[in-house]
C-alpha positions as CSV (number, residue, x, y, z in Angstrom):
1,M,2.9,-13.5,9.8
2,P,4.3,-10.0,10.2
3,N,2.2,-7.5,12.3
4,R,1.3,-4.0,11.2
5,L,4.5,-2.6,12.7
6,D,6.6,-4.9,10.5
7,L,4.7,-3.7,7.5
8,R,5.7,-0.1,7.9
9,A,8.6,1.3,5.9
10,D,11.8,1.9,7.9
11,C,14.1,3.8,5.5
12,T,16.9,3.8,8.1
13,Q,17.2,0.0,7.6
14,C,17.0,0.1,3.8
15,F,19.4,1.0,1.0
16,A,17.0,3.3,-0.8
17,I,15.9,0.4,-3.0
18,C,12.6,2.2,-3.9
19,C,14.7,5.1,-5.3
20,V,16.3,2.8,-7.8
21,S,14.1,-0.3,-8.6
22,P,10.9,1.2,-10.0
23,A,10.5,3.1,-13.2
24,F,8.4,6.3,-13.3
25,A,7.1,8.5,-16.0
26,R,6.9,12.3,-16.1
27,S,3.5,13.2,-14.8
28,S,1.7,15.1,-12.1
29,D,3.3,12.7,-9.7
30,F,6.9,12.8,-11.0
31,A,8.8,15.7,-12.5
32,F,10.8,13.6,-15.0
33,D,11.2,10.0,-16.4
34,K,13.3,7.5,-14.6
35,P,14.0,4.0,-16.0
36,A,13.8,0.9,-13.8
37,G,17.0,0.0,-12.0
38,V,18.6,3.5,-12.4
39,P,19.1,5.6,-9.2
40,C,17.1,8.7,-9.0
41,P,19.3,11.8,-9.6
42,H,18.2,13.1,-6.2
43,L,19.5,10.0,-4.4
44,A,22.5,11.0,-2.2
45,T,25.5,8.7,-1.5
46,D,24.2,8.0,2.0
47,H,21.0,6.5,0.5
48,R,18.9,9.5,1.5
49,C,16.8,11.7,-0.7
50,S,18.5,15.1,-1.2
51,I,15.1,16.8,-1.6
52,H,13.1,14.8,0.9
53,D,11.8,17.9,2.7
54,R,10.4,19.4,-0.5
55,L,9.4,16.5,-2.6
56,R,5.9,17.7,-3.3
57,A,7.1,21.2,-4.1
58,E,9.6,19.8,-6.6
59,G,7.0,17.7,-8.4
60,F,7.4,14.4,-6.7
61,A,4.1,13.8,-5.0
62,G,4.3,10.2,-6.1
63,C,7.3,9.6,-3.9
64,T,5.5,10.9,-0.9
65,A,2.6,8.5,-1.5
66,Y,4.7,5.5,-2.2
67,D,4.8,2.8,0.4
68,C,6.8,-0.4,0.3
69,F,4.9,-2.1,3.2
70,G,8.2,-2.7,4.9
71,A,9.5,-4.7,1.9
72,G,12.6,-2.5,1.5
73,Q,14.1,-3.1,5.0
74,R,13.3,-6.8,4.8
75,L,15.1,-7.3,1.6
76,A,18.1,-5.2,2.7
77,Q,18.5,-6.7,6.2
78,E,17.0,-10.2,5.9
79,T,17.0,-11.5,2.3
80,F,20.3,-9.9,1.3
81,G,21.9,-10.0,4.8
82,G,22.7,-6.3,5.1
83,R,24.7,-6.2,1.9
84,D,24.7,-2.6,0.4
85,W,24.2,-2.6,-3.4
86,R,26.7,0.2,-3.7
87,A,29.4,-1.5,-1.7
88,D,28.5,-4.9,-3.2
89,P,27.3,-4.4,-6.8
90,E,26.7,-8.0,-7.5
91,V,23.5,-7.9,-5.3
92,A,22.2,-4.8,-7.0
93,G,20.3,-6.4,-9.9
94,P,18.7,-9.2,-7.8
95,M,17.8,-6.8,-5.0
96,F,16.1,-4.3,-7.3
97,A,14.3,-7.1,-9.1
98,A,13.0,-8.5,-5.8
99,L,11.4,-5.3,-4.6
100,P,8.1,-5.6,-6.5
101,I,7.8,-9.3,-5.4
102,M,8.5,-8.6,-1.7
103,R,6.3,-5.5,-1.8
104,G,3.5,-7.6,-3.3
105,L,3.8,-10.2,-0.6
106,H,3.8,-7.7,2.2
107,E,0.8,-6.0,0.6
108,L,-1.0,-9.3,0.8
109,H,-0.1,-9.5,4.4
110,W,-1.4,-6.0,5.0
111,Y,-4.8,-7.0,3.5
112,L,-4.9,-10.3,5.5
113,T,-4.3,-8.5,8.8
114,D,-7.2,-6.3,8.0
115,V,-9.7,-9.2,8.1
116,L,-8.1,-11.9,10.2
117,D,-9.3,-10.7,13.5
118,L,-12.8,-9.6,12.4
119,A,-15.6,-11.5,14.2
120,T,-17.3,-11.9,10.9
121,S,-14.2,-13.7,9.5
122,A,-14.7,-16.6,11.9
123,P,-15.9,-19.1,9.1
124,L,-12.8,-18.2,7.1
125,R,-10.2,-17.9,9.8
126,H,-8.5,-21.3,9.2
127,D,-8.2,-20.7,5.5
128,L,-7.0,-17.1,6.1
129,W,-4.3,-18.3,8.4
130,A,-3.2,-21.1,6.0
131,V,-2.8,-18.7,3.1
132,S,-1.1,-16.1,5.2
133,E,1.5,-18.8,6.2
134,R,2.0,-19.6,2.4
135,V,2.6,-15.9,1.8
136,E,5.1,-15.7,4.7
137,R,7.0,-18.7,3.5
138,A,7.4,-17.0,0.1
139,A,8.5,-13.8,1.7
140,A,11.1,-15.6,3.8
141,S,12.7,-17.1,0.6
142,P,16.5,-16.6,0.5
143,A,18.1,-14.3,-2.0
144,G,18.5,-17.1,-4.4
145,G,14.8,-18.0,-4.3
146,I,12.8,-14.8,-3.9
147,L,12.8,-14.1,-7.7
148,E,11.2,-17.5,-8.3
149,V,8.2,-16.7,-6.1
150,D,4.9,-16.9,-8.2
151,L,3.2,-13.7,-6.8
152,D,0.3,-14.0,-9.2
153,A,-0.4,-17.6,-8.0
154,L,-0.5,-16.4,-4.4
155,R,-2.8,-13.5,-5.3
156,S,-5.2,-15.9,-6.9
157,K,-5.3,-17.8,-3.6
158,V,-5.6,-14.7,-1.4
159,G,-8.1,-12.8,-3.5
160,P,-11.2,-14.9,-3.2
161,L,-10.7,-15.1,0.6
162,L,-10.4,-11.3,0.9
163,R,-13.5,-10.9,-1.2
164,E,-15.5,-13.3,0.9
165,A,-14.2,-11.7,4.2
166,S,-15.3,-8.4,2.8
167,R,-18.7,-9.7,2.0
168,L,-19.2,-11.1,5.4
169,A,-18.0,-7.9,7.1
170,R,-20.3,-5.7,5.0
171,A,-23.4,-7.9,5.0
172,R,-25.2,-6.1,7.8
173,F,-25.0,-2.8,5.9
174,D,-26.5,-4.0,2.6
175,G,-24.5,-1.3,0.8
176,P,-24.4,-1.0,-3.0
177,D,-21.7,-2.5,-5.2
178,H,-19.6,0.1,-7.0
179,A,-16.6,-2.2,-7.7
180,G,-14.7,-0.9,-10.6
181,D,-17.0,2.1,-11.2
182,D,-15.7,5.4,-12.5
183,L,-16.7,7.8,-9.7
184,S,-14.0,10.4,-10.6
185,A,-15.0,13.9,-9.4
186,A,-18.2,12.5,-7.9
187,D,-19.9,14.7,-5.3
188,L,-20.2,12.3,-2.3
189,R,-19.9,14.9,0.4
190,G,-21.4,13.7,3.7
191,A,-22.6,10.5,2.0
192,D,-23.5,7.4,3.9
193,L,-21.1,4.9,2.3
194,R,-21.1,2.3,5.1
195,G,-20.6,-1.2,3.8
196,V,-20.3,0.0,0.2
197,C,-18.0,-2.0,-2.1
198,L,-15.7,0.5,-3.8
199,R,-13.1,-2.1,-4.7
200,G,-11.1,-0.9,-7.7
201,A,-13.3,2.1,-8.1
202,L,-11.9,5.3,-9.7
203,L,-12.4,8.0,-7.1
204,I,-9.9,10.5,-8.6
205,G,-10.8,14.0,-7.4
206,A,-14.0,12.8,-5.7
207,R,-15.5,14.8,-2.9
208,L,-15.7,12.5,0.0
209,D,-15.4,15.1,2.8
210,D,-17.4,14.1,5.8
211,A,-18.5,10.8,4.2
212,D,-19.0,7.8,6.4
213,L,-16.9,4.9,5.0
214,D,-17.3,2.5,7.9
215,H,-16.7,-1.1,6.5
216,A,-16.5,0.2,3.0
217,D,-14.3,-2.0,0.8
218,L,-11.5,0.2,-0.6
219,L,-9.2,-2.5,-1.9
220,G,-7.5,-1.0,-5.0
221,A,-9.7,2.1,-5.1
222,D,-7.9,5.1,-6.7
223,L,-8.1,8.0,-4.3
224,R,-5.7,10.4,-6.0
225,G,-6.8,13.9,-5.5
226,A,-9.9,12.8,-3.5
227,D,-11.1,15.1,-0.7
228,L,-11.2,13.1,2.6
229,R,-11.5,16.0,5.0
230,G,-13.6,14.9,7.9
231,A,-14.2,11.5,6.3
232,L,-14.7,8.5,8.6
233,L,-12.2,5.9,7.5
234,A,-11.4,4.2,10.8
235,G,-13.5,1.2,10.0
236,A,-12.9,1.0,6.3
237,L,-11.5,-2.1,4.8
238,F,-8.1,-2.5,3.0
239,V,-7.0,1.1,3.2
240,T,-3.3,1.7,2.4
241,R,-0.9,4.5,3.1
242,T,-0.4,4.9,-0.7
243,Q,-4.1,5.6,-1.2
244,L,-4.1,8.2,1.6
245,G,-0.8,9.7,0.4
246,G,-2.4,10.6,-2.9
247,A,-5.5,12.1,-1.3
248,G,-6.2,15.1,0.9
249,G,-7.5,15.0,4.4
250,D,-7.4,16.9,7.7
251,R,-7.2,16.4,11.4
252,R,-10.9,15.4,11.5
253,T,-10.3,12.5,9.1
254,T,-10.4,9.2,11.1
255,L,-7.9,6.6,10.0
256,P,-7.7,2.8,10.4
257,H,-5.4,1.4,13.2
258,G,-1.7,1.3,12.1
259,I,-1.9,4.1,9.5
260,A,-0.3,7.5,10.3
261,R,-1.7,10.7,9.0
262,P,0.1,11.7,5.8
263,A,2.7,14.4,6.4
264,H,1.2,16.8,3.8
265,W,-2.2,16.8,5.5
266,P,-2.8,19.8,7.8
267,A,-1.8,19.2,11.4
């Protein structure tokens, strides 16, 4: 199974697949509409973003928050053997179609690495390793097979294990369950949220500054616009760079191992 370093995006080893494959709609995150499979107008011929140093100022906060979990470079260098879609147009369609699949597989890896080594996961470790091997076999599929991967089926296998691993990790805190709750703009400043289940919760614009989120389950929580200044996230479960990229924090915010501070946060 890939380690956390393998699950970090390395744009120097990719062909800007994420600037072509996804569709996006004009919103607070994107300044204009872009259909799926169409290169962004800001994509230069060298596969670099021509406005990378001013993406947020130009209205592309969504680009700064996006994270492929290392799927882009794996597709470019491993699955498609270093073939550039511009120089070799026949790989373009399959490569772009494969991005959401590989990203989904690497995201599952990301969550599995979060709980595999926890002492509380000991009763599940065999099953966690077994399902992680299934995910990796799918991710290692050749170019002719990656589009046949049933991502939903794998998610259905991984999901219950992640949920149980979360329950075991949070059991000693006896925190409340706010899974799926709408906590948008909630004032949770300085709150003791240790062991709280916030899985899939809407925390858009929430005040979480100085909150303690140790062992809180944040899988799928929407943190766009949330204030994380001084929040304790180092021990939180299932935190992603995309979540943090859509939120605001500062140098006092503690982060889980393997996650770098977003570039737009104050130094």
